[in-house]
C-alpha angles and dihedrals in degrees: 000000000000120000112244123205130188107246125186107226116203119201110209093201103042093038090224132129123211130184111226131172109240137163111247092205097055123104117257090245089066093041088055092058093050094047095048088054094045095045096039093234131132098217142011143168130228121227133200118189089344092305119119116236114229119241090238091059095050092081092059099043130077125212094251092063094065101037120118113225086353093279108057127082125187121207140160124222091191095063100155096060102034090225117159137182105251129189110221117205124187109213116235091013126122091209117111117254117269125220119222132170108236137171108249094201094063121096120252093252089064091044089054089053092050092051092048091050092052129094097247108098093191089062097050107116118210126182088287092055120093142175121243124219125221090280089053091247119147115253114221119240091243092054090054089080092061100035122084125211092243090062094063103032114115131200106234118170090344092305127114099239132198118197121205132174132206108213124208120255135058120345097221092182090063093042092051091057087073089074104028086120138070118249136236134187115242127171088350093304134105111241135171117267114254093244132042115247099178147357129223125237103218092203093061102046116122094237142342125193134192104213103212119192091030120250104242127191137173117190144147123242125200113212115201099178141015093269090057090051094044096052102036094048089050095042094241116159127199102235111149095005111130101178128027100208096053087044091057093046097046102038101034096038093227133138127263092253092051090047092054092045091054089054095052115108116255119237088237125026121231124228121213128189110212122193113188137176115194112204106162139008136195133190118204130208123201088247091061093059122083115196120225114246090230091058092050092043096054091049092049091050090056095045096045097047104114093187094068130071127228094267091055090047092051090050089050091052089051089056089051090059091050089053101039102023139272094245148357130214124237094196118050130178122196129204138082133305142175125204120200127183122219110240102191104041117213128190120292091251090065096053097093092056094066119111134200130253116192102199112120139175116205113216102168146337142217131195116254131167092352095305137080117273107203121211109213137183113212135149124205126191123204115160106304094343126096123188132201123194112243099177143357123199123197122331116297093201102042122103091195110100090211086072096050128102136190108281100170135034118189138167091025117189138184114273089237090064086078093065123098120264095261095054091044089052091051092050092050089050089054091049089051132216120314138197101259098178137004136181147154115223129188118227129192116197135178099224124206099205095195097054095050091207118155133244106243113216109198112225111169093088090059092063102054095105093051108089096201095040095135089061095051132095127223121221117193138184138184114239107188127199092217142010097250097097139032122207132194119220137190142159114250134172129230086191136340094286102034114076120183134183113231117207121192127185101231103168137014134175088218110031107201139119111276144119112286125194125204141144132248116210116195144168131196113220125195145122114303114266090221131032098270109169095179106047092248095183104039120007097233139087125207132202113206141194139159113229121208117261121223134177120247116180106303097344140068117229138187124203110221112210124227105249110210091197090066115083112245096245090055099052094088093048096089133159119196141182128192114206143170111234122221114277112265090227138014110292139164090258113124118180090203091065103034121121093188120114125191134197146151146212134196132232119242091255090056090224096104134049123196116211129193140183119197133182107228091192093093129353098348091257121182114261117233097173105137092206087063101035095051088061092053112112133179122205118192126191128186114211123226096217134095113190144091097306097068129045152106130271133187109226135192114219123210131182129218132194092008093277129139090251118100129190127202122238109249124239114197092213092052112123090204092066092043089056093047091051092046094052093044091054091046092051092053092055104034139058093220103074126208117211126202126222129200133183138188120247118192140123116253140187129247088264094051114170100158093119128158148116135258120220125188120225128190091267109015151012123260130193126211113202123212099184126347119025116256122262114273089242121034137166117237126199114208139185122193108195108234119234119270118266111250 
């Protein structure tokens, strides 16, 4: 007859204890059958020192080997989930312990999240809350990712017990909730966006600082335009902002005209007295910010909708910023501040004499950025100056962080900067290519006419400030001072990262060695480096592609596809550049010695481009060298603009002195010449230069040899012929780069 003993069986999940007669010498497989019958359960797990015993081991183990104090057995009747009833005790708290059912196999970071999502406020763990191990030592926040709950649970009075401790000091978790949203400007104030785009992981922020004692300041600010007023009243700094106009457009979501208006000087400056107490600061990294799935999902839905065009997608993204915020701030300072406006303005020299009066009368309040923004009416008298409070944020005197507000925003960035690289790339593709940089440079070269070698204009150093410069394309044009010489021009590459502009003298009315002077106009086109919805630098958008080039008889052609995303009236407004890419491997090719010139023209339908490469060291014969031609690339861009700066003109060419240089007959009502004149005059007076581009348009045969180059002079267009003379009448496409928005 087997020996029965009374064993107290503790159920981790149910939190109950039952006395059951069991044989200590029986295998666990038999004990399982008895317990399932006694407890009316279909399954259970055995535990020894909080570690689950595997089913395979049960056949080799007897009950006595896993008992605690020889009479206590621990089991779980929720074996699939590893959930257990846990007593949670807050050290140094008079509150009674709270029981919660928790999964012991989860790491402490997940347990922290479960406690914070619960209804028990005393268990919510902020940045100053920590778990204690069995030795009652605090576990660091970083170690929570690699420590499971089962590793720190203790058996106290037959209960699985979790110890936590709330340390003194700032609860950064609670403080961070004040800016777990993006921001928008509304009625000249910064407010939280209606919906939450992200949340901040306090353990991954770059730095956080408790400013004790508080950093107090009391100063006067003179605001000369609306931007001054907007930013200084809202405590916005300019860290990381390179250009003011794009900043206004991107972060405030306003138009170009409104941006410029806000930068115009007021007839009368406004004086503000700002009293500020800084009590805490925090610096975010991108890694410390977790995006909400709803925010990402709405953006993906817009980008992946094949039934909408780019304009509709851009409008959809604008709505996203209204909902989730135009921007977020990487540097935040908390505390209290009061802003007062000077009623009776004195001269600037008297500003430093003003003093502060702290009497206030509260007459109302509104909620802003998770704290109360009090509207006050107060008058201060100092000499001839009177001040009235226009806003008060937080409490300057309070030491309680619940009373603090945001008193400084710095290193502000577009909300879309938080997206992963792939989503950012898709948004930039929707926004289209932009002119990132433009200029017109004068060059003076001592040409040796007999050698036909080019002038090499180094270009890599002009791209350093463009982050995505290796993904950009360079368009260049010759802008002559006279009609005596014609130059060819192309972009070449010494290597993948070293673009150069090669200039050859291809025709001259007086061919002799001498110093020639001309100008190179160029633009750099690429995706915007920030999410500018309103073309804040240059008011145009481009859509680009590189068609495949194939050989047809004696010419190289490129079929240009019909892009349905481009409005019909824009399809003929095309900008192109023909380049030689860098050699794929080391070769004997040296751009400094080459006598090869390349160029292109388009057919009247705009669906075909004819490319050529000629060797000017001889009879301008076509080049069929595959090592050269396989590096030939054509980039075509349609321009989303329809105004005076882009168009077509029919021109009549005429030749003088029997040279290969042709001039076009001028028509006083010709918009092309008006644009040339306008840009030339602009370039004389301004630092930001505006080049002009012009291209041939004519239909050609399969044996096309009507090759040449167009140069732009200060008053006219000239054509330098390589082979056959140009047609008497030809159509010219032109693009005069508009001046930069200031």
